[in-house]
C-alpha positions as CSV (number, residue, x, y, z in Angstrom):
1,M,16.2,-2.6,18.4
2,K,19.6,-1.1,19.7
3,Q,19.3,1.8,17.2
4,Y,16.5,3.0,18.8
5,R,17.9,2.1,22.8
6,K,18.8,6.2,22.4
7,Y,14.6,6.9,21.7
8,I,13.6,4.9,24.8
9,L,16.2,6.5,26.8
10,A,15.4,9.7,25.9
11,A,11.4,9.0,26.6
12,V,12.1,7.7,29.8
13,L,14.2,10.7,30.8
14,Y,11.5,13.0,29.5
15,F,8.9,11.3,31.9
16,V,11.4,11.5,35.1
17,I,12.1,15.0,34.5
18,C,8.3,16.3,34.3
19,G,6.8,13.9,37.1
20,T,9.6,15.1,39.2
21,V,8.5,19.0,38.3
22,L,5.1,18.3,38.3
23,Y,5.6,16.1,42.2
24,F,7.5,19.1,43.6
25,L,5.3,22.3,41.7
26,G,2.5,20.1,43.2
27,S,3.7,20.1,47.0
28,G,4.7,23.4,47.1
29,L,1.3,25.0,45.5
30,T,-0.4,23.3,48.2
31,K,1.5,24.2,51.0
32,N,1.8,27.5,50.0
33,T,-2.1,27.7,49.5
34,A,-2.2,26.1,53.2
35,N,0.0,28.3,54.5
36,N,-1.6,31.3,53.2
37,R,-4.9,30.4,54.4
38,T,-3.8,29.6,57.8
39,A,-2.2,33.2,57.5
40,F,-5.8,34.4,56.6
41,M,-7.4,32.5,59.7
42,N,-5.3,33.9,62.0
43,R,-5.5,37.9,61.3
44,M,-8.9,37.3,60.4
45,T,-9.8,35.9,64.2
46,A,-7.7,38.3,65.1
47,Q,-9.8,41.0,63.6
48,I,-12.7,39.2,65.4
49,N,-11.5,38.9,68.9
50,E,-10.5,42.8,68.5
51,T,-13.3,44.4,66.8
52,G,-16.2,41.6,66.0
53,S,-16.2,42.7,62.2
54,T,-16.0,39.6,59.6
55,S,-15.3,42.4,56.7
56,T,-12.6,41.3,54.7
57,D,-12.2,44.5,53.1
58,S,-8.9,45.0,54.6
59,F,-7.6,41.9,53.2
60,E,-8.3,41.4,49.7
61,N,-4.8,43.2,49.1
62,T,-2.6,41.2,51.3
63,F,-4.4,37.9,50.2
64,A,-5.2,36.4,46.9
65,Q,-8.9,35.6,46.3
66,E,-8.9,32.0,46.9
67,D,-7.2,32.4,50.4
68,I,-10.3,34.4,51.5
69,A,-12.9,32.4,53.3
70,D,-16.0,32.7,51.3
71,T,-18.0,31.9,54.5
72,I,-17.2,33.4,57.9
73,E,-19.6,32.7,61.1
74,V,-18.7,33.4,64.6
75,T,-20.7,31.7,67.4
76,Y,-20.5,32.6,70.9
77,F,-21.4,30.6,74.0
78,N,-23.8,32.5,75.3
79,E,-26.1,32.1,72.3
80,S,-28.4,28.7,72.8
81,S,-26.8,26.8,69.6
82,F,-24.0,26.8,67.6
83,P,-22.8,24.4,64.6
84,T,-20.8,21.4,65.7
85,P,-16.8,22.3,64.5
86,S,-15.5,19.7,62.0
87,N,-12.3,20.5,62.6
88,G,-11.3,21.2,58.3
89,S,-13.3,18.6,57.1
90,N,-15.2,19.7,53.7
91,N,-12.8,22.8,53.8
92,T,-13.9,24.0,57.3
93,Y,-12.0,25.5,59.3
94,V,-12.9,26.2,63.1
95,W,-10.8,28.8,65.5
96,L,-11.2,29.4,68.9
97,L,-11.9,33.0,70.2
98,Q,-10.1,34.5,73.6
99,G,-12.0,36.1,76.1
100,E,-9.8,38.8,78.3
101,N,-8.9,36.7,81.0
102,G,-7.8,33.7,78.5
103,S,-11.0,32.0,78.5
104,T,-12.9,30.7,75.3
105,K,-15.8,33.2,74.5
106,G,-16.7,31.2,71.1
107,F,-15.3,29.7,67.8
108,V,-15.1,31.3,64.4
109,T,-16.1,28.8,61.5
110,Y,-13.9,29.7,58.1
111,T,-15.7,27.7,55.0
112,Y,-13.5,27.5,51.6
113,N,-15.7,26.5,48.2
114,S,-13.1,24.5,46.8
115,G,-9.2,23.4,48.6
116,P,-5.8,23.0,47.2
117,N,-7.1,19.8,45.6
118,A,-8.0,22.4,42.7
119,K,-4.7,23.1,42.0
120,V,-3.8,19.4,42.1
121,I,-6.3,18.9,39.8
122,V,-4.9,21.6,36.7
123,L,-1.5,19.8,37.3
124,I,-3.0,16.6,37.2
125,E,-4.1,17.8,33.9
126,A,-1.3,18.9,32.9
127,A,0.5,16.2,33.6
128,L,-1.8,14.3,31.7
129,L,-1.4,16.9,28.4
130,I,2.3,16.1,28.9
131,S,1.8,12.6,28.4
132,V,-0.3,12.5,25.7
133,V,2.0,15.1,23.2
134,P,4.4,12.5,22.9
135,L,2.2,9.9,22.2
136,I,1.0,12.0,19.3
137,I,4.2,12.5,18.5
138,F,5.0,8.9,18.6
139,A,1.9,7.8,16.8
140,V,3.1,10.5,14.3
141,I,6.2,8.8,13.6
142,V,4.8,5.5,13.3
143,D,2.4,6.6,10.6
144,R,5.0,7.8,8.9
145,K,8.0,5.6,9.0
146,I,5.8,2.7,9.3
147,L,2.6,2.2,8.3
148,R,2.6,4.5,5.3
149,P,5.7,3.0,3.6
150,F,4.0,-0.5,4.3
151,R,0.9,0.6,2.9
152,D,3.2,1.3,-0.7
153,F,5.0,-1.5,-0.5
154,S,2.0,-4.0,0.2
155,E,0.9,-4.1,-3.4
156,Y,4.4,-4.9,-4.6
157,P,4.4,-8.4,-3.7
158,E,1.3,-9.1,-5.7
159,K,2.4,-7.3,-8.8
160,L,5.7,-10.0,-8.4
161,S,3.1,-12.9,-8.1
162,K,1.1,-12.3,-11.3
163,G,4.5,-11.8,-13.2
164,I,3.9,-7.5,-13.9
165,S,6.9,-6.6,-14.7
166,T,7.8,-3.4,-12.3
167,E,10.6,-1.3,-11.9
168,G,11.4,-1.9,-8.6
169,I,10.5,-0.1,-5.1
170,P,12.3,3.3,-4.7
171,E,15.7,3.1,-2.3
172,T,14.6,4.6,0.8
173,K,16.9,6.2,3.8
174,N,14.2,4.5,6.2
175,R,16.2,2.0,8.1
176,L,13.0,-0.2,9.0
177,F,12.8,-1.5,5.6
178,G,16.1,-0.4,3.4
179,K,17.0,-4.5,3.6
180,Y,13.4,-5.0,2.8
181,V,13.6,-3.0,-0.4
182,W,16.7,-4.8,-1.2
183,G,16.1,-8.0,-1.0
184,M,12.5,-6.9,-2.8
185,N,14.3,-5.6,-5.9
186,M,17.0,-8.5,-5.5
187,L,13.8,-11.0,-5.9
188,N,12.3,-8.6,-8.8
189,E,15.8,-8.7,-10.5
190,K,16.1,-12.2,-10.2
191,L,12.4,-13.1,-11.6
192,E,12.8,-11.0,-14.6
193,A,16.2,-12.8,-15.3
194,D,14.1,-16.4,-14.5
195,R,11.4,-15.3,-17.2
196,R,13.8,-14.3,-19.5
197,Q,15.7,-17.5,-19.3
198,I,12.4,-19.3,-19.9
199,G,11.5,-17.7,-22.8
200,R,14.8,-18.7,-23.7
201,L,14.4,-22.1,-23.4
202,L,10.2,-22.1,-24.6
203,Y,12.5,-20.4,-27.9
204,D,14.8,-23.4,-27.8
205,R,11.8,-25.8,-26.8
206,K,9.9,-24.9,-29.8
207,Q,12.6,-24.5,-32.5
208,F,13.4,-28.2,-31.1
209,V,10.2,-29.4,-31.9
210,S,9.6,-27.9,-35.2
211,V,13.1,-29.5,-36.2
212,I,12.3,-32.7,-35.2
213,A,8.6,-32.3,-36.6
214,H,9.9,-31.3,-39.8
215,G,12.4,-34.6,-39.9
216,I,9.4,-37.1,-39.4
217,K,7.0,-35.0,-41.7
218,T,8.8,-36.4,-44.7
219,P,9.8,-39.9,-43.7
220,A,5.9,-39.7,-42.6
221,A,4.6,-39.0,-45.6
222,N,6.8,-41.9,-47.7
223,I,5.6,-44.4,-45.3
224,K,2.0,-43.3,-46.8
225,L,3.3,-43.7,-50.3
226,Y,4.6,-46.7,-49.8
227,S,1.8,-48.4,-47.8
228,E,-0.6,-47.1,-50.9
229,A,1.7,-48.7,-53.5
230,I,1.6,-51.9,-51.4
231,E,-3.0,-52.1,-50.9
232,T,-2.9,-51.1,-55.0
233,G,-0.4,-54.3,-55.0
234,L,1.8,-52.0,-57.0
235,Y,4.7,-54.2,-56.4
236,R,3.1,-57.5,-57.7
237,D,1.7,-56.1,-60.8
238,G,-1.1,-54.3,-60.4
239,V,-2.8,-57.4,-58.4
240,P,-3.2,-56.7,-54.7
241,D,-2.8,-59.3,-51.9
242,E,-5.4,-59.4,-49.7
243,K,-3.3,-59.7,-46.5
244,D,-0.7,-57.2,-48.0
245,K,-3.4,-54.7,-48.3
246,E,-4.8,-55.1,-45.0
247,I,-1.5,-54.7,-43.2
248,A,-1.0,-51.5,-46.2
249,Q,-3.9,-49.8,-44.5
250,K,-2.7,-50.5,-41.2
251,I,0.3,-48.5,-42.0
252,G,-1.3,-45.6,-43.8
253,K,-3.4,-45.6,-40.7
254,N,-0.5,-44.7,-38.3
255,A,1.3,-42.9,-40.6
256,D,-1.8,-40.3,-40.9
257,D,-1.9,-40.2,-37.2
258,I,1.9,-39.3,-37.3
259,A,1.2,-36.7,-39.7
260,K,-1.7,-35.5,-37.7
261,L,0.5,-35.4,-34.7
262,V,3.5,-33.7,-36.7
263,S,1.0,-31.2,-37.8
264,E,-0.9,-30.2,-34.5
265,M,3.3,-30.1,-33.3
266,L,3.5,-27.5,-36.2
267,D,0.6,-25.4,-34.8
268,D,0.7,-25.6,-31.4
269,P,2.9,-22.6,-30.6
270,G,5.4,-25.0,-28.2
271,S,2.7,-25.2,-25.4
272,L,1.9,-21.9,-24.3
273,K,-1.5,-22.0,-24.0
274,S,-2.2,-20.1,-20.8
275,S,-3.8,-21.9,-18.0
276,Y,-5.2,-18.8,-16.7
277,E,-8.4,-18.4,-15.3
278,P,-10.4,-15.1,-15.6
279,E,-11.1,-13.5,-12.1
280,I,-14.0,-11.3,-13.0
281,N,-14.6,-7.8,-11.0
282,S,-16.2,-4.2,-11.6
283,F,-13.4,-1.5,-11.4
284,Y,-13.3,2.2,-13.2
285,L,-10.9,3.3,-15.9
286,A,-9.8,5.4,-13.6
287,D,-8.2,2.8,-11.3
288,I,-6.0,1.5,-14.4
289,K,-4.3,5.3,-15.3
290,S,-3.6,5.7,-11.4
291,R,-1.7,1.9,-11.3
292,V,-0.2,2.6,-14.8
293,A,1.0,5.7,-13.4
294,D,2.4,4.3,-10.2
295,D,4.6,2.1,-12.5
296,F,5.7,3.9,-15.1
297,S,5.6,7.3,-14.0
298,N,8.9,7.9,-12.1
299,R,10.6,5.3,-14.8
300,L,9.8,7.5,-17.8
301,K,11.2,10.4,-16.1
302,V,14.0,9.2,-14.8
303,S,14.8,7.7,-18.9
304,N,13.7,11.6,-20.2
305,I,10.7,9.7,-22.1
306,P,7.4,12.2,-22.4
307,F,4.5,10.2,-21.1
308,S,1.1,11.1,-20.8
309,I,-2.2,9.0,-20.0
310,E,-5.8,10.9,-21.0
311,L,-8.8,9.4,-19.8
312,Q,-12.1,10.5,-21.1
313,G,-15.0,10.2,-18.6
314,N,-14.6,7.2,-15.7
315,P,-16.6,4.6,-16.8
316,M,-17.2,0.9,-15.0
317,V,-15.6,-1.9,-16.2
318,T,-16.5,-5.7,-15.7
319,S,-13.5,-7.9,-16.5
320,D,-10.6,-9.0,-14.6
321,F,-8.3,-5.9,-12.8
322,E,-4.9,-7.3,-13.0
323,A,-5.1,-9.1,-16.3
324,V,-6.0,-6.1,-18.1
325,V,-3.0,-4.6,-16.1
326,R,-0.4,-6.9,-17.0
327,C,-1.4,-6.9,-20.8
328,I,-0.9,-3.3,-20.5
329,T,2.5,-3.8,-18.4
330,Q,3.6,-5.6,-22.0
331,I,2.6,-3.3,-24.2
332,M,4.5,-0.4,-22.0
333,E,7.5,-2.2,-22.3
334,N,7.6,-3.1,-25.9
335,A,7.0,1.1,-26.4
336,I,9.6,1.5,-24.4
337,K,12.2,-0.9,-25.7
338,Y,10.5,-0.4,-29.3
339,G,10.1,3.5,-29.3
340,D,12.6,6.2,-30.1
341,G,12.3,8.0,-26.6
342,T,10.6,10.7,-27.8
343,G,7.4,9.9,-26.2
344,I,4.4,8.0,-25.5
345,A,0.8,8.5,-25.0
346,M,-2.4,6.2,-23.5
347,K,-5.6,6.7,-23.8
348,M,-8.9,5.2,-22.2
349,Y,-12.3,5.9,-23.3
350,R,-15.5,4.1,-23.5
351,Q,-17.8,3.9,-26.9
352,D,-21.0,1.8,-27.3
353,D,-20.4,-1.3,-25.3
354,M,-16.9,-1.2,-25.7
355,T,-14.1,0.0,-23.6
356,F,-11.1,0.9,-25.5
357,I,-7.2,1.6,-24.4
358,S,-4.8,3.0,-27.0
359,I,-1.1,3.0,-26.7
360,R,0.8,5.3,-28.5
361,N,4.6,5.6,-28.8
362,N,7.2,7.4,-31.5
363,G,8.8,6.0,-33.7
364,T,8.2,3.5,-36.6
365,S,10.3,0.5,-36.5
366,L,8.6,-2.2,-38.1
367,S,7.2,-2.9,-41.7
368,E,3.3,-2.9,-42.4
369,S,4.2,-6.1,-43.6
370,E,5.3,-7.6,-40.5
371,I,2.1,-6.2,-38.7
372,P,0.1,-9.6,-39.2
373,F,2.7,-11.3,-37.3
374,V,3.2,-9.8,-34.3
375,F,1.3,-11.4,-31.8
376,N,2.4,-14.8,-33.3
377,C,4.2,-17.1,-30.6
378,Y,8.1,-16.6,-30.9
379,W,8.2,-14.2,-33.7
380,R,10.5,-11.0,-33.3
381,G,10.4,-8.7,-35.6
382,S,12.9,-7.1,-37.9
383,N,13.6,-4.0,-34.8
384,S,14.5,-7.0,-32.4
385,D,18.2,-7.0,-33.0
386,G,20.4,-6.3,-30.1
387,K,17.2,-6.1,-27.7
388,E,16.4,-8.9,-25.1
389,G,13.1,-10.6,-25.6
390,S,11.1,-14.4,-26.9
391,G,8.5,-13.0,-28.6
392,I,6.4,-14.4,-26.1
393,G,4.4,-11.1,-24.3
394,L,2.7,-10.0,-27.1
395,F,0.9,-13.4,-28.0
396,E,0.7,-13.6,-24.1
397,A,-1.2,-10.6,-24.1
398,R,-3.7,-10.9,-27.0
399,S,-4.4,-14.9,-25.4
400,I,-5.2,-13.4,-22.3
401,I,-7.7,-10.2,-23.9
402,R,-9.2,-13.0,-25.8
403,T,-10.3,-14.7,-22.9
404,L,-11.5,-11.9,-21.6
405,G,-13.5,-11.3,-24.7
406,G,-11.8,-9.0,-26.4
407,D,-9.0,-8.5,-28.6
408,I,-5.5,-6.6,-29.3
409,M,-4.5,-5.0,-32.4
410,M,-1.6,-2.9,-34.0
411,R,-1.8,-0.1,-36.5
412,I,1.0,2.1,-37.9
413,E,0.5,5.6,-38.9
414,D,2.9,9.1,-39.6
415,N,5.8,7.8,-37.7
416,T,3.6,6.4,-34.7
417,T,3.2,2.7,-33.3
418,E,-0.3,2.4,-31.6
419,V,-1.5,-0.7,-29.8
420,L,-5.2,-1.1,-29.3
421,I,-6.5,-3.2,-26.9
422,Y,-10.8,-2.9,-26.5
423,L,-12.4,-4.9,-23.8
């Protein structure tokens, strides 16, 4: 609040000065008008006394039109009827006519259609205008400094909560949001570090489970063999004992259960089956284009990586918007990380009843033989040396897209890598 104290004092000073000026200006105007009209009525009354003429022609060069009465009525006491003096009410003024011996011989009624208040009304309107201008300026400043940046920031926490990687909020000189931007960017970095740590832990867990499972697999197979030998009476010269046979069958069944459990442990990709629940809605492909452009254009521009998005038509898609963006984001991150930095191109189009999203990056870093494995959990290609990652991203992206009824594929040709999403 202290940093805005000078603006508050400036606003108060502005209104005090304007109010003072308007007050004295209004007082001066009404006073001058009253004095001018009094002078006119004095001189007009003298003219009527001397000549009896009510013509105002001789006063038009001396007085302003608003100071000359609109109606002048002369009444003498010898007439049978005359208006009742009102002494200034409703802009009507009465002046006495003096006879030669000082007696009163009648009176003059001056009527003005508008009083000095007309100028006061103009001043009031000016005062309102003076008051409105700062309010308009204040509204514009609030919109530019507070509302517009807040609208830009409003989507950022939602992206973080849904695990959508983002480049962070650009730094701003706006003091109102300086600490907010700094804090949200630190939160983004912390979440990114946590996600990488979780990926490493999951990888270590998978490795540990794989080692344990393989270690159990061989003893379990041996136990199965021994149980079969006992069951067939191999150790009793081929004559099985019924009790031994019954126990051997139980041992064999348990060995089968262990073998089945070990097989499931080896086949299950580390319990990474996502608990993702689709939120189906309708949106246009242009919405996807706008979101991806907002998230990546500035970042790629800073990195000097050419980036283009081609949209053929603008069909409506019924799917999970945030989930699709999340998968595109993962593929874009891989294109930035593993491409050669000479260009990334995104293309979106509709064909028959399918929607296709293609992301191409220049630079071939995988062999054809590795393509079948790129969407496996924890699998990392030959191009991953020295690059952070856990081999989870593409696996998770394919899992989500398949939950939405689509799929992802990769192909390499002409020194480019293309990942194609279809919904």
